[in-house]
Every structure is written in C-alpha cells, then in structure tokens.
C-alpha positions as a printed Julia matrix, in Angstrom:
235×3 Matrix{Float64}:
 208.33  194.97  190.79
 207.67  197.57  193.7
 210.05  197.81  196.54
 207.4   196.94  199.11
 206.69  193.46  197.29
 210.73  193.3   196.67
 211.11  193.65  200.39
 208.38  191.2   201.34
 210.13  188.74  199.06
 213.65  189.25  200.57
 212.24  188.8   204.03
 210.34  185.66  203.08
 213.69  184.05  201.55
 215.46  185.15  204.71
 212.82  183.47  206.89
 212.97  180.46  204.74
 216.88  180.2   204.91
 216.5   180.46  208.87
 214.18  177.74  208.65
 216.45  175.39  206.62
 219.27  176.34  208.93
 217.41  175.66  212.32
 216.18  172.59  210.66
 219.81  171.35  209.88
 220.58  172.05  213.49
 217.7   169.95  214.7
 218.63  167.08  212.5
 222.22  166.98  212.91
 223.61  168.64  216.04
 220.74  168.32  218.36
 219.64  164.81  217.42
 223.33  163.74  217.42
 223.94  165.03  220.94
 220.5   163.2   222.18
 221.44  160.08  220.53
 225.0   160.02  222.13
 223.04  160.56  225.79
 221.01  157.69  224.98
 223.83  155.58  224.25
 225.72  156.26  227.54
 222.75  155.84  229.24
 222.38  152.48  228.04
 225.9   151.69  229.01
 225.18  152.66  232.51
 223.11  149.88  233.31
 225.33  147.51  235.03
 226.75  150.49  237.2
 223.77  151.95  239.07
 221.97  150.37  242.17
 218.11  149.92  241.99
 217.3   153.51  243.14
 219.63  154.71  240.03
 218.04  152.54  237.77
 214.84  154.31  238.23
 216.63  157.58  237.48
 218.16  156.03  234.5
 214.94  154.71  233.24
 213.7   158.62  233.22
 216.65  159.71  231.42
 216.32  156.98  228.58
 212.47  157.63  228.31
 212.88  161.47  227.73
 215.95  161.1   225.69
 213.81  158.7   223.33
 211.08  161.21  223.58
 213.28  164.23  222.64
 215.02  162.08  219.62
 211.31  161.5   218.47
 210.3   165.24  218.64
 213.49  166.2   216.5
 212.04  163.99  213.76
 208.54  165.46  214.04
 210.11  168.87  213.8
 212.04  167.87  210.96
 209.05  166.6   209.33
 207.26  169.95  209.97
 210.13  171.99  208.41
 209.96  170.0   205.51
 206.36  170.54  204.9
 206.73  174.11  205.47
 209.64  174.68  203.3
 207.9   173.03  200.12
 207.17  175.22  197.2
 204.07  174.05  195.72
 204.62  170.1   196.07
 201.36  168.31  194.81
 200.17  165.0   196.58
 200.37  162.0   194.4
 199.38  158.34  195.21
 200.43  156.14  197.94
 199.83  152.49  199.22
 198.16  152.74  202.3
 198.75  149.32  203.43
 202.41  149.53  202.88
 202.78  152.78  204.76
 200.69  151.84  207.58
 202.4   148.09  208.07
 205.67  149.76  208.14
 204.87  152.58  210.69
 203.13  150.1   213.0
 206.12  147.42  212.77
 208.68  150.54  213.27
 206.7   152.03  216.25
 206.12  148.6   217.78
 209.9   147.98  217.72
 210.54  151.35  219.21
 208.16  150.99  222.34
 208.49  147.23  223.56
 206.28  148.25  226.69
 203.24  148.6   224.74
 200.88  146.34  223.29
 199.82  146.65  219.47
 197.1   145.2   217.88
 195.96  145.22  214.29
 192.43  144.41  213.61
 191.84  142.25  210.15
 194.14  143.2   207.28
 194.78  146.66  205.77
 192.8   147.35  202.74
 195.39  147.29  199.7
 194.22  150.73  198.18
 196.09  153.72  196.78
 195.02  156.98  198.71
 196.23  160.64  198.01
 199.36  161.37  199.81
 203.22  161.45  199.49
 206.35  160.01  201.26
 205.11  162.22  204.43
 202.26  160.09  205.05
 204.35  157.76  207.32
 204.73  160.87  209.43
 201.18  161.19  209.9
 200.6   157.37  211.2
 204.14  157.59  213.08
 202.99  160.67  215.13
 199.65  159.09  216.06
 200.97  155.61  217.07
 203.65  157.63  218.87
 201.09  159.72  220.75
 199.09  156.64  221.3
 201.69  155.39  223.6
 203.6   158.58  225.14
 200.32  160.05  226.35
 199.03  156.87  227.85
 198.8   156.33  231.66
 197.98  152.47  231.63
 200.32  149.63  232.0
 200.72  148.38  229.63
 199.54  151.09  226.96
 197.38  149.44  224.28
 197.07  150.29  220.82
 194.79  148.97  218.36
 195.06  149.84  214.47
 192.46  149.29  211.85
 191.57  150.47  208.35
 188.71  150.17  205.99
 187.49  151.63  202.99
 184.29  153.76  202.48
 183.32  153.12  198.89
 180.44  155.58  198.91
 182.61  158.62  200.13
 185.67  157.34  198.32
 187.75  157.42  201.07
 189.96  155.25  203.14
 189.73  155.41  207.03
 192.29  154.49  209.43
 191.44  154.58  213.1
 194.24  154.19  216.04
 192.73  153.37  219.34
 194.21  153.86  222.79
 193.6   152.64  226.36
 194.73  156.03  227.82
 192.92  158.97  229.51
 190.93  159.85  226.36
 190.72  163.73  225.25
 187.5   165.77  226.18
 185.28  167.24  223.61
 186.23  171.07  224.54
 189.92  170.03  224.0
 190.0   168.16  220.54
 190.69  171.3   218.42
 193.32  172.52  220.78
 195.49  169.56  220.52
 195.57  170.02  216.73
 196.66  173.66  217.22
 193.14  174.75  216.05
 191.81  176.02  219.23
 192.33  179.52  221.06
 195.4   178.14  223.02
 196.27  176.28  220.13
 199.79  174.7   220.71
 200.04  175.75  224.17
 197.41  174.03  225.22
 197.59  171.0   227.82
 198.66  167.89  226.15
 199.22  169.42  222.96
 202.17  168.52  220.78
 203.67  169.6   217.59
 203.13  166.41  216.13
 199.52  166.33  216.22
 199.56  169.9   214.34
 201.78  168.05  211.79
 199.35  165.46  211.14
 196.47  167.99  210.86
 198.5   170.02  208.36
 199.57  167.0   206.11
 196.38  165.25  206.23
 194.64  168.66  205.11
 197.25  168.81  202.24
 196.04  165.27  201.07
 192.42  166.72  201.18
 191.7   164.36  203.94
 190.42  164.8   207.42
 191.33  163.73  210.99
 189.08  163.68  214.02
 188.99  162.39  217.44
 186.33  159.93  219.1
 185.95  158.17  222.43
 187.15  154.63  222.6
 185.44  152.13  225.09
 185.74  151.52  227.92
 188.5   154.53  228.11
 190.64  155.96  225.93
 190.65  158.25  222.31
 190.43  157.05  219.02
 192.21  159.11  216.22
 190.26  158.62  212.97
 192.21  159.7   209.55
 190.17  159.86  206.38
 192.13  159.84  203.22
 190.53  160.31  199.54
 191.09  157.23  197.5
 192.99  157.38  194.13
 191.27  156.56  191.12
 192.23  153.22  189.29
C-alpha cells in the first residue's frame, strides 16, 4: 500500500472515530442535559404567574425541539458510520403506524388524521425507515404556523410502478418550488437555506439508500405534501 493511500485511510479512520465520539456526546451528555432542563421546566408549572407561564412554554417547546434534534443527529451519524449496510425488507404499515402514534403523543397540540388504512406490504428499507417518517411528521408540526397544526397521513400501492407511496400533508405555510431542493440540502445553499433542517437531509439520504424518492407537492388550500416512494419487496 502506498504512503498516500495509507495516510488517506488513517485520516478516514480518525474522522470516523471523531464522528463516533461526537455521536456519543450528542446521544448521552447533551441529550441528558436537555431532558433535565425539560423535567425541571415541568416542575415550575405551579410556581410562575401568567406572564411567566408564557416564558416557560417557550422553554418547554424549544427544549423538546432540541431533544428531537439530538435524535436526528444520532440517526444521521449512524447512517454515516455504516459500512456497506444493505437494506432489507420492512413492514410499511407497522413502521408508519408506530411513528404516527409516537409523534401524535409527543405533539398533543396537533391534529393527526390517517386516511384509510395503510397497505400491508413490505418495502425496501431497514430499522432506520422509522427515522424517515418520524422526521417528516415532526417537520409537519414544527414548521406549521396554524393553530392547530393539522397533519394528514395516507399510503397506497402503485403496482405498475412497483412502489408504495406515503403522503404526509400539512396545513402550514407551504414550500415554494424554488426552495424545494434546498430544504433537502440539495440546492446551492444546502443546509444553510431558510427553514432547512438536518432532519430533511437525513430523510433524503435514507430514502435514496433504499432506492426510493422523496418530493414536495402543494397541499390544498394551503400547506405542503411530502411524498415518499419506496420500492416494494417481492413475495
């Protein structure tokens, strides 16, 4: 092995070790501190006046958002640290139903509606598929300016195309066509674009690993629809 190749491999190993360390810090130290802040904020409910309650709500909301972000960063690090992991097959209805219930529980102020029933099919994916749906469902609430935020989830099978399609619609401000690449980290501004989040970058990365596609459409009368297409697994 040439010296240049050896140096490059050593540098790559150091970068992976550094990423693993940062991931552990994010998962444990930072997350634990944030959860402690959230717990003490809850204890202050009976000790503040009306004006203080408004400030306390801001602390709670932002703490919850930051805890969610640690989960997303953890998931993204897991994807980056993989070594040639091959997607397998995952039950779409099981994973999607579980994530709808979990996010519904976390955001009691939002209204979640499931249209029809989810198809009982298996799609190309792995244990990280849950992160795709979790981030899209959270995004539909967190970037919503309506009270209450409304999120509608539907899934169907396109047999000619051999894919399952999941649609997550919201009643928020919507996303203009010229920003749709940027919110996934694809545009010139990438993750620095307004409203962009690392969660949507993770969504795109995972869906592409599975051989699928994610796009944004307009919702009526307002809002956005995130459409995830995933290849079906054969019988």
